[in-house]
C-alpha positions in Angstrom: 16.1 47.2 28.7 19.4 44.6 29.1 22.0 45.2 27.1 22.3 41.8 26.3 19.3 41.3 24.6 20.0 43.4 21.4 23.4 41.4 21.5 21.8 37.9 21.7 19.3 39.3 18.7 22.4 40.4 16.6 23.8 37.1 17.3 20.9 34.8 16.7 20.6 37.1 13.1 24.3 36.4 12.4 24.2 32.5 13.3 20.7 32.5 11.2 22.6 34.0 8.2 25.5 31.7 8.3 23.1 28.8 8.3 21.3 29.9 5.7 24.4 30.4 3.6 25.7 26.9 4.5 22.2 25.2 3.5 22.5 26.9 0.0 25.7 25.4 -0.5 24.8 22.2 0.6 21.7 22.3 -1.6 23.9 22.9 -4.2 26.3 20.3 -3.8 23.6 18.0 -3.5 22.3 18.7 -6.8 25.6 18.5 -8.3 26.5 15.0 -6.9 22.5 13.9 -8.1 23.5 14.9 -11.5 26.7 13.3 -11.4 24.8 9.9 -10.1 22.4 10.3 -13.0 25.1 10.7 -15.6 27.0 7.7 -14.2 23.9 5.7 -14.2 23.1 6.5 -17.7 26.7 5.5 -18.7 26.2 2.3 -17.1 23.1 1.5 -18.4 24.8 2.5 -22.1 27.3 -0.1 -21.2 24.8 -2.7 -20.3 22.8 -2.2 -23.6 26.1 -2.6 -25.7 27.7 -5.5 -23.2 29.2 -7.8 -25.8 29.7 -11.4 -25.2 32.5 -11.3 -22.7 31.1 -8.9 -20.3 27.7 -9.8 -18.0 26.1 -6.6 -16.6 23.0 -8.4 -15.7 24.2 -8.3 -11.9 23.9 -4.3 -12.3 20.4 -4.7 -13.9 16.7 -4.3 -12.1 15.4 -5.9 -15.4 14.9 -9.4 -14.3 12.5 -10.4 -17.0 14.7 -10.2 -20.0 15.6 -12.6 -23.1 19.1 -12.6 -21.6 18.0 -13.8 -18.3 15.6 -16.6 -19.8 12.8 -14.1 -19.8 9.9 -13.2 -22.2 11.0 -9.3 -22.5 13.5 -7.4 -24.6 16.4 -6.3 -22.8 16.4 -2.8 -21.6 18.7 -2.4 -19.2 18.1 0.0 -16.2 20.6 0.5 -13.3 19.4 -1.5 -10.2 20.5 1.3 -8.0 23.0 1.0 -4.9 23.3 -1.9 -3.1 22.4 -1.9 0.6 24.9 -3.1 3.5 
């Protein structure tokens, strides 16, 4: 048996372990970013709900049928999401 095979197996195991650790770190970071995005969207929806007369927040809302926009439904602000492009 070649001396290279055990070395290659050890190198592959080390690389796999490193990749798994990096994957776990990235997944944790992604979860943190999702929590921050959800908190920011919630804050924006609160601002939209209590906007006052001098703050037009309809541009950020996906609810296009509310009274404020001339529709027939109650204004229940929902963030439209990130704009593409």
